[in-house]
N, CA, C, O and CB atoms as a CASP TS submission, in Angstrom:
PFRMAT TS
TARGET T0000
AUTHOR 0000-0000-0000
METHOD Language model
MODEL 1
PARENT N/A
ATOM      1  N   MET     1     103.220 -52.578 161.401  1.00  0.00           N
ATOM      2  CA  MET     1     104.221 -53.622 161.479  1.00  0.00           C
ATOM      3  C   MET     1     105.136 -53.531 160.257  1.00  0.00           C
ATOM      4  O   MET     1     104.701 -53.213 159.150  1.00  0.00           O
ATOM      5  CB  MET     1     103.556 -55.019 161.572  1.00  0.00           C
ATOM      6  N   ASN     2     106.407 -53.816 160.493  1.00  0.00           N
ATOM      7  CA  ASN     2     107.391 -53.836 159.419  1.00  0.00           C
ATOM      8  C   ASN     2     107.535 -55.253 158.890  1.00  0.00           C
ATOM      9  O   ASN     2     107.564 -56.212 159.661  1.00  0.00           O
ATOM     10  CB  ASN     2     108.753 -53.295 159.906  1.00  0.00           C
ATOM     11  N   GLU     3     107.623 -55.380 157.577  1.00  0.00           N
ATOM     12  CA  GLU     3     107.844 -56.681 156.959  1.00  0.00           C
ATOM     13  C   GLU     3     109.339 -56.889 156.791  1.00  0.00           C
ATOM     14  O   GLU     3     110.033 -56.025 156.256  1.00  0.00           O
ATOM     15  CB  GLU     3     107.109 -56.791 155.591  1.00  0.00           C
ATOM     16  N   ILE     4     109.839 -58.033 157.247  1.00  0.00           N
ATOM     17  CA  ILE     4     111.244 -58.409 157.077  1.00  0.00           C
ATOM     18  C   ILE     4     111.293 -59.422 155.947  1.00  0.00           C
ATOM     19  O   ILE     4     110.691 -60.492 156.036  1.00  0.00           O
ATOM     20  CB  ILE     4     111.867 -58.996 158.410  1.00  0.00           C
ATOM     21  N   ARG     5     112.018 -59.080 154.873  1.00  0.00           N
ATOM     22  CA  ARG     5     112.078 -59.933 153.690  1.00  0.00           C
ATOM     23  C   ARG     5     113.504 -60.390 153.431  1.00  0.00           C
ATOM     24  O   ARG     5     114.464 -59.760 153.874  1.00  0.00           O
ATOM     25  CB  ARG     5     111.527 -59.195 152.465  1.00  0.00           C
ATOM     26  N   CYS     6     113.628 -61.506 152.700  1.00  0.00           N
ATOM     27  CA  CYS     6     114.923 -62.050 152.323  1.00  0.00           C
ATOM     28  C   CYS     6     115.632 -61.057 151.407  1.00  0.00           C
ATOM     29  O   CYS     6     115.010 -60.461 150.528  1.00  0.00           O
ATOM     30  CB  CYS     6     114.765 -63.432 151.629  1.00  0.00           C
ATOM     31  N   GLY     7     116.925 -60.883 151.615  1.00  0.00           N
ATOM     32  CA  GLY     7     117.709 -59.974 150.810  1.00  0.00           C
ATOM     33  C   GLY     7     117.930 -60.452 149.388  1.00  0.00           C
ATOM     34  O   GLY     7     118.230 -59.644 148.510  1.00  0.00           O
ATOM     35  N   SER     8     117.789 -61.757 149.139  1.00  0.00           N
ATOM     36  CA  SER     8     118.008 -62.298 147.796  1.00  0.00           C
ATOM     37  C   SER     8     116.721 -62.435 146.999  1.00  0.00           C
ATOM     38  O   SER     8     116.612 -61.899 145.896  1.00  0.00           O
ATOM     39  CB  SER     8     118.684 -63.640 147.887  1.00  0.00           C
ATOM     40  N   CYS     9     115.744 -63.152 147.550  1.00  0.00           N
ATOM     41  CA  CYS     9     114.541 -63.468 146.770  1.00  0.00           C
ATOM     42  C   CYS     9     113.310 -62.677 147.197  1.00  0.00           C
ATOM     43  O   CYS     9     112.254 -62.813 146.580  1.00  0.00           O
ATOM     44  CB  CYS     9     114.242 -64.934 146.879  1.00  0.00           C
ATOM     45  N   ARG    10     113.422 -61.858 148.233  1.00  0.00           N
ATOM     46  CA  ARG    10     112.348 -60.995 148.739  1.00  0.00           C
ATOM     47  C   ARG    10     111.175 -61.757 149.363  1.00  0.00           C
ATOM     48  O   ARG    10     110.089 -61.194 149.502  1.00  0.00           O
ATOM     49  CB  ARG    10     111.834 -60.137 147.623  1.00  0.00           C
ATOM     50  N   LYS    11     111.367 -63.015 149.739  1.00  0.00           N
ATOM     51  CA  LYS    11     110.320 -63.783 150.422  1.00  0.00           C
ATOM     52  C   LYS    11     110.098 -63.183 151.815  1.00  0.00           C
ATOM     53  O   LYS    11     111.061 -62.814 152.488  1.00  0.00           O
ATOM     54  CB  LYS    11     110.707 -65.305 150.521  1.00  0.00           C
ATOM     55  N   LEU    12     108.851 -63.085 152.245  1.00  0.00           N
ATOM     56  CA  LEU    12     108.520 -62.579 153.570  1.00  0.00           C
ATOM     57  C   LEU    12     109.023 -63.564 154.622  1.00  0.00           C
ATOM     58  O   LEU    12     108.631 -64.731 154.628  1.00  0.00           O
ATOM     59  CB  LEU    12     106.989 -62.350 153.713  1.00  0.00           C
ATOM     60  N   LEU    13     109.898 -63.082 155.516  1.00  0.00           N
ATOM     61  CA  LEU    13     110.448 -63.933 156.564  1.00  0.00           C
ATOM     62  C   LEU    13     109.688 -63.766 157.874  1.00  0.00           C
ATOM     63  O   LEU    13     109.428 -64.744 158.574  1.00  0.00           O
ATOM     64  CB  LEU    13     111.925 -63.623 156.775  1.00  0.00           C
ATOM     65  N   MET    14     109.327 -62.517 158.207  1.00  0.00           N
ATOM     66  CA  MET    14     108.601 -62.255 159.446  1.00  0.00           C
ATOM     67  C   MET    14     108.040 -60.846 159.426  1.00  0.00           C
ATOM     68  O   MET    14     108.430 -60.022 158.598  1.00  0.00           O
ATOM     69  CB  MET    14     109.512 -62.454 160.670  1.00  0.00           C
ATOM     70  N   LYS    15     107.126 -60.577 160.339  1.00  0.00           N
ATOM     71  CA  LYS    15     106.605 -59.231 160.552  1.00  0.00           C
ATOM     72  C   LYS    15     106.926 -58.864 161.991  1.00  0.00           C
ATOM     73  O   LYS    15     106.771 -59.680 162.900  1.00  0.00           O
ATOM     74  CB  LYS    15     105.053 -59.142 160.258  1.00  0.00           C
ATOM     75  N   ALA    16     107.375 -57.631 162.194  1.00  0.00           N
ATOM     76  CA  ALA    16     107.745 -57.198 163.533  1.00  0.00           C
ATOM     77  C   ALA    16     107.396 -55.727 163.715  1.00  0.00           C
ATOM     78  O   ALA    16     107.428 -54.942 162.768  1.00  0.00           O
ATOM     79  CB  ALA    16     109.247 -57.436 163.789  1.00  0.00           C
ATOM     80  N   GLN    17     107.067 -55.376 164.934  1.00  0.00           N
ATOM     81  CA  GLN    17     106.825 -53.977 165.242  1.00  0.00           C
ATOM     82  C   GLN    17     108.153 -53.251 165.325  1.00  0.00           C
ATOM     83  O   GLN    17     109.201 -53.867 165.517  1.00  0.00           O
ATOM     84  CB  GLN    17     106.033 -53.824 166.557  1.00  0.00           C
ATOM     85  N   GLN    18     108.100 -51.933 165.179  1.00  0.00           N
ATOM     86  CA  GLN    18     109.315 -51.132 165.232  1.00  0.00           C
ATOM     87  C   GLN    18     109.964 -51.291 166.605  1.00  0.00           C
ATOM     88  O   GLN    18     109.275 -51.293 167.626  1.00  0.00           O
ATOM     89  CB  GLN    18     109.007 -49.638 164.935  1.00  0.00           C
ATOM     90  N   ASN    19     111.285 -51.424 166.628  1.00  0.00           N
ATOM     91  CA  ASN    19     112.097 -51.605 167.841  1.00  0.00           C
ATOM     92  C   ASN    19     111.831 -52.924 168.548  1.00  0.00           C
ATOM     93  O   ASN    19     112.160 -53.054 169.728  1.00  0.00           O
ATOM     94  CB  ASN    19     111.845 -50.472 168.801  1.00  0.00           C
ATOM     95  N   ALA    20     111.248 -53.908 167.871  1.00  0.00           N
ATOM     96  CA  ALA    20     110.979 -55.207 168.490  1.00  0.00           C
ATOM     97  C   ALA    20     112.244 -56.048 168.582  1.00  0.00           C
ATOM     98  O   ALA    20     112.366 -56.877 169.484  1.00  0.00           O
ATOM     99  CB  ALA    20     109.909 -55.961 167.703  1.00  0.00           C
ATOM    100  N   ILE    21     113.187 -55.850 167.665  1.00  0.00           N
ATOM    101  CA  ILE    21     114.421 -56.627 167.659  1.00  0.00           C
ATOM    102  C   ILE    21     115.438 -55.926 168.550  1.00  0.00           C
ATOM    103  O   ILE    21     115.815 -54.781 168.299  1.00  0.00           O
ATOM    104  CB  ILE    21     114.972 -56.803 166.208  1.00  0.00           C
ATOM    105  N   THR    22     115.878 -56.624 169.593  1.00  0.00           N
ATOM    106  CA  THR    22     116.829 -56.010 170.525  1.00  0.00           C
ATOM    107  C   THR    22     118.230 -56.573 170.373  1.00  0.00           C
ATOM    108  O   THR    22     119.181 -55.998 170.902  1.00  0.00           O
ATOM    109  CB  THR    22     116.359 -56.201 171.949  1.00  0.00           C
ATOM    110  N   GLY    23     118.378 -57.663 169.678  1.00  0.00           N
ATOM    111  CA  GLY    23     119.688 -58.269 169.460  1.00  0.00           C
ATOM    112  C   GLY    23     119.822 -58.720 168.020  1.00  0.00           C
ATOM    113  O   GLY    23     118.914 -58.520 167.214  1.00  0.00           O
ATOM    114  N   THR    24     120.948 -59.327 167.697  1.00  0.00           N
ATOM    115  CA  THR    24     121.174 -59.814 166.340  1.00  0.00           C
ATOM    116  C   THR    24     120.400 -61.106 166.117  1.00  0.00           C
ATOM    117  O   THR    24     120.392 -61.997 166.967  1.00  0.00           O
ATOM    118  CB  THR    24     122.680 -60.033 166.080  1.00  0.00           C
ATOM    119  N   ILE    25     119.746 -61.193 164.953  1.00  0.00           N
ATOM    120  CA  ILE    25     118.963 -62.378 164.589  1.00  0.00           C
ATOM    121  C   ILE    25     119.451 -62.881 163.239  1.00  0.00           C
ATOM    122  O   ILE    25     119.697 -62.090 162.328  1.00  0.00           O
ATOM    123  CB  ILE    25     117.427 -62.059 164.547  1.00  0.00           C
ATOM    124  N   GLU    26     119.590 -64.180 163.112  1.00  0.00           N
ATOM    125  CA  GLU    26     119.960 -64.795 161.836  1.00  0.00           C
ATOM    126  C   GLU    26     118.804 -65.693 161.401  1.00  0.00           C
ATOM    127  O   GLU    26     118.410 -66.608 162.124  1.00  0.00           O
ATOM    128  CB  GLU    26     121.306 -65.612 161.955  1.00  0.00           C
ATOM    129  N   ILE    27     118.264 -65.421 160.212  1.00  0.00           N
ATOM    130  CA  ILE    27     117.133 -66.189 159.694  1.00  0.00           C
ATOM    131  C   ILE    27     117.526 -66.789 158.353  1.00  0.00           C
ATOM    132  O   ILE    27     118.010 -66.084 157.467  1.00  0.00           O
ATOM    133  CB  ILE    27     115.859 -65.298 159.553  1.00  0.00           C
ATOM    134  N   LYS    28     117.318 -68.095 158.205  1.00  0.00           N
ATOM    135  CA  LYS    28     117.596 -68.760 156.931  1.00  0.00           C
ATOM    136  C   LYS    28     116.313 -68.804 156.109  1.00  0.00           C
ATOM    137  O   LYS    28     115.281 -69.278 156.582  1.00  0.00           O
ATOM    138  CB  LYS    28     118.161 -70.199 157.155  1.00  0.00           C
ATOM    139  N   CYS    29     116.384 -68.308 154.877  1.00  0.00           N
ATOM    140  CA  CYS    29     115.233 -68.295 153.984  1.00  0.00           C
ATOM    141  C   CYS    29     114.913 -69.719 153.551  1.00  0.00           C
ATOM    142  O   CYS    29     115.799 -70.466 153.135  1.00  0.00           O
ATOM    143  CB  CYS    29     115.496 -67.394 152.753  1.00  0.00           C
ATOM    144  N   THR    30     113.646 -70.087 153.653  1.00  0.00           N
ATOM    145  CA  THR    30     113.234 -71.439 153.268  1.00  0.00           C
ATOM    146  C   THR    30     113.126 -71.599 151.761  1.00  0.00           C
ATOM    147  O   THR    30     113.106 -72.723 151.260  1.00  0.00           O
ATOM    148  CB  THR    30     111.908 -71.784 153.911  1.00  0.00           C
ATOM    149  N   ARG    31     113.057 -70.499 151.036  1.00  0.00           N
ATOM    150  CA  ARG    31     112.942 -70.577 149.581  1.00  0.00           C
ATOM    151  C   ARG    31     114.309 -70.732 148.917  1.00  0.00           C
ATOM    152  O   ARG    31     114.513 -71.656 148.130  1.00  0.00           O
ATOM    153  CB  ARG    31     112.240 -69.334 149.042  1.00  0.00           C
ATOM    154  N   CYS    32     115.261 -69.818 149.235  1.00  0.00           N
ATOM    155  CA  CYS    32     116.545 -69.824 148.517  1.00  0.00           C
ATOM    156  C   CYS    32     117.732 -70.251 149.387  1.00  0.00           C
ATOM    157  O   CYS    32     118.819 -70.493 148.861  1.00  0.00           O
ATOM    158  CB  CYS    32     116.813 -68.449 147.954  1.00  0.00           C
ATOM    159  N   GLY    33     117.542 -70.349 150.712  1.00  0.00           N
ATOM    160  CA  GLY    33     118.605 -70.807 151.597  1.00  0.00           C
ATOM    161  C   GLY    33     119.582 -69.734 152.053  1.00  0.00           C
ATOM    162  O   GLY    33     120.574 -70.050 152.711  1.00  0.00           O
ATOM    163  N   THR    34     119.325 -68.473 151.718  1.00  0.00           N
ATOM    164  CA  THR    34     120.203 -67.379 152.127  1.00  0.00           C
ATOM    165  C   THR    34     120.085 -67.131 153.625  1.00  0.00           C
ATOM    166  O   THR    34     118.983 -67.134 154.174  1.00  0.00           O
ATOM    167  CB  THR    34     119.869 -66.098 151.347  1.00  0.00           C
ATOM    168  N   LEU    35     121.231 -66.914 154.292  1.00  0.00           N
ATOM    169  CA  LEU    35     121.222 -66.532 155.701  1.00  0.00           C
ATOM    170  C   LEU    35     121.107 -65.013 155.780  1.00  0.00           C
ATOM    171  O   LEU    35     121.963 -64.294 155.264  1.00  0.00           O
ATOM    172  CB  LEU    35     122.508 -67.043 156.442  1.00  0.00           C
ATOM    173  N   ASN    36     120.055 -64.529 156.421  1.00  0.00           N
ATOM    174  CA  ASN    36     119.790 -63.112 156.577  1.00  0.00           C
ATOM    175  C   ASN    36     120.112 -62.712 158.003  1.00  0.00           C
ATOM    176  O   ASN    36     119.533 -63.255 158.944  1.00  0.00           O
ATOM    177  CB  ASN    36     118.325 -62.772 156.223  1.00  0.00           C
ATOM    178  N   ASN    37     121.021 -61.776 158.177  1.00  0.00           N
ATOM    179  CA  ASN    37     121.401 -61.276 159.497  1.00  0.00           C
ATOM    180  C   ASN    37     120.685 -59.963 159.753  1.00  0.00           C
ATOM    181  O   ASN    37     120.812 -59.015 158.978  1.00  0.00           O
ATOM    182  CB  ASN    37     122.940 -61.095 159.609  1.00  0.00           C
ATOM    183  N   LEU    38     119.931 -59.911 160.843  1.00  0.00           N
ATOM    184  CA  LEU    38     119.192 -58.713 161.217  1.00  0.00           C
ATOM    185  C   LEU    38     119.749 -58.182 162.518  1.00  0.00           C
ATOM    186  O   LEU    38     120.089 -58.947 163.421  1.00  0.00           O
ATOM    187  CB  LEU    38     117.680 -59.001 161.343  1.00  0.00           C
ATOM    188  N   ARG    39     119.840 -56.871 162.609  1.00  0.00           N
ATOM    189  CA  ARG    39     120.276 -56.246 163.854  1.00  0.00           C
ATOM    190  C   ARG    39     119.419 -55.025 164.092  1.00  0.00           C
ATOM    191  O   ARG    39     118.895 -54.448 163.139  1.00  0.00           O
ATOM    192  CB  ARG    39     121.786 -55.870 163.811  1.00  0.00           C
ATOM    193  N   PRO    40     119.263 -54.614 165.340  1.00  0.00           N
ATOM    194  CA  PRO    40     118.417 -53.456 165.627  1.00  0.00           C
ATOM    195  C   PRO    40     119.024 -52.174 165.062  1.00  0.00           C
ATOM    196  O   PRO    40     120.243 -52.041 164.952  1.00  0.00           O
ATOM    197  CB  PRO    40     118.205 -53.314 167.137  1.00  0.00           C
ATOM    198  N   VAL    41     118.159 -51.248 164.712  1.00  0.00           N
ATOM    199  CA  VAL    41     118.598 -49.953 164.216  1.00  0.00           C
ATOM    200  C   VAL    41     118.926 -49.086 165.412  1.00  0.00           C
ATOM    201  O   VAL    41     118.140 -48.990 166.355  1.00  0.00           O
ATOM    202  CB  VAL    41     117.517 -49.285 163.314  1.00  0.00           C
ATOM    203  N   GLU    42     120.082 -48.459 165.375  1.00  0.00           N
ATOM    204  CA  GLU    42     120.482 -47.574 166.470  1.00  0.00           C
ATOM    205  C   GLU    42     119.672 -46.288 166.402  1.00  0.00           C
ATOM    206  O   GLU    42     119.592 -45.666 165.342  1.00  0.00           O
ATOM    207  CB  GLU    42     122.004 -47.266 166.413  1.00  0.00           C
ATOM    208  N   PRO    43     119.072 -45.880 167.513  1.00  0.00           N
ATOM    209  CA  PRO    43     118.320 -44.617 167.500  1.00  0.00           C
ATOM    210  C   PRO    43     119.267 -43.423 167.402  1.00  0.00           C
ATOM    211  O   PRO    43     120.401 -43.475 167.879  1.00  0.00           O
ATOM    212  CB  PRO    43     117.444 -44.496 168.766  1.00  0.00           C
ATOM    213  N   PHE    44     118.797 -42.368 166.791  1.00  0.00           N
ATOM    214  CA  PHE    44     119.592 -41.158 166.702  1.00  0.00           C
ATOM    215  C   PHE    44     119.631 -40.482 168.063  1.00  0.00           C
ATOM    216  O   PHE    44     118.632 -40.456 168.782  1.00  0.00           O
ATOM    217  CB  PHE    44     119.027 -40.204 165.630  1.00  0.00           C
ATOM    218  N   SER    45     120.765 -39.948 168.405  1.00  0.00           N
ATOM    219  CA  SER    45     120.930 -39.271 169.681  1.00  0.00           C
ATOM    220  C   SER    45     120.311 -37.877 169.600  1.00  0.00           C
ATOM    221  O   SER    45     120.600 -37.115 168.677  1.00  0.00           O
ATOM    222  CB  SER    45     122.428 -39.188 170.071  1.00  0.00           C
ATOM    223  N   ASP    46     119.464 -37.552 170.566  1.00  0.00           N
ATOM    224  CA  ASP    46     118.861 -36.220 170.615  1.00  0.00           C
ATOM    225  C   ASP    46     119.761 -35.239 171.347  1.00  0.00           C
ATOM    226  O   ASP    46     119.482 -34.041 171.383  1.00  0.00           O
ATOM    227  CB  ASP    46     117.491 -36.276 171.291  1.00  0.00           C
ATOM    228  N   ARG    47     120.833 -35.741 171.924  1.00  0.00           N
ATOM    229  CA  ARG    47     121.740 -34.911 172.696  1.00  0.00           C
ATOM    230  C   ARG    47     122.624 -34.084 171.772  1.00  0.00           C
ATOM    231  O   ARG    47     123.184 -34.611 170.811  1.00  0.00           O
ATOM    232  CB  ARG    47     122.597 -35.773 173.624  1.00  0.00           C
ATOM    233  N   GLN    48     122.750 -32.823 172.051  1.00  0.00           N
ATOM    234  CA  GLN    48     123.616 -31.968 171.251  1.00  0.00           C
ATOM    235  C   GLN    48     125.014 -31.987 171.835  1.00  0.00           C
ATOM    236  O   GLN    48     125.188 -32.103 173.048  1.00  0.00           O
ATOM    237  CB  GLN    48     123.069 -30.524 171.187  1.00  0.00           C
ATOM    238  N   GLU    49     125.999 -31.873 170.977  1.00  0.00           N
ATOM    239  CA  GLU    49     127.391 -31.865 171.420  1.00  0.00           C
ATOM    240  C   GLU    49     127.702 -30.572 172.183  1.00  0.00           C
ATOM    241  O   GLU    49     127.150 -29.511 171.889  1.00  0.00           O
ATOM    242  CB  GLU    49     128.343 -32.022 170.211  1.00  0.00           C
ATOM    243  N   ARG    50     128.584 -30.685 173.151  1.00  0.00           N
ATOM    244  CA  ARG    50     128.999 -29.509 173.920  1.00  0.00           C
ATOM    245  C   ARG    50     129.916 -28.629 173.094  1.00  0.00           C
ATOM    246  O   ARG    50     130.737 -29.104 172.310  1.00  0.00           O
ATOM    247  CB  ARG    50     129.700 -29.927 175.219  1.00  0.00           C
ATOM    248  N   LEU    51     129.754 -27.373 173.289  1.00  0.00           N
ATOM    249  CA  LEU    51     130.664 -26.435 172.649  1.00  0.00           C
ATOM    250  C   LEU    51     131.833 -26.185 173.587  1.00  0.00           C
ATOM    251  O   LEU    51     131.628 -25.923 174.772  1.00  0.00           O
ATOM    252  CB  LEU    51     129.943 -25.104 172.286  1.00  0.00           C
ATOM    253  N   THR    52     133.044 -26.262 173.080  1.00  0.00           N
ATOM    254  CA  THR    52     134.207 -26.029 173.930  1.00  0.00           C
ATOM    255  C   THR    52     134.623 -24.576 173.834  1.00  0.00           C
ATOM    256  O   THR    52     134.595 -23.975 172.759  1.00  0.00           O
ATOM    257  CB  THR    52     135.375 -26.953 173.536  1.00  0.00           C
ATOM    258  N   LYS    53     135.008 -24.019 174.967  1.00  0.00           N
ATOM    259  CA  LYS    53     135.460 -22.628 174.979  1.00  0.00           C
ATOM    260  C   LYS    53     136.931 -22.574 174.623  1.00  0.00           C
ATOM    261  O   LYS    53     137.729 -23.354 175.143  1.00  0.00           O
ATOM    262  CB  LYS    53     135.210 -21.971 176.358  1.00  0.00           C
ATOM    263  N   ALA    54     137.287 -21.678 173.758  1.00  0.00           N
ATOM    264  CA  ALA    54     138.677 -21.562 173.313  1.00  0.00           C
ATOM    265  C   ALA    54     139.415 -20.491 174.064  1.00  0.00           C
ATOM    266  O   ALA    54     140.598 -20.263 173.812  1.00  0.00           O
ATOM    267  CB  ALA    54     138.738 -21.275 171.836  1.00  0.00           C
TER
END
């Protein structure tokens, strides 16, 4: 599980498995009041680009 921490004070906000977040999440830290915006990480494309013939 990945730990999600506040960007300002590093307080633990939540624990989540990899790829568990599918949309944007906004979490307010109860310690310092910072709004933390979380978004899913885009997976790398395994597809190779086409080569164009000249």
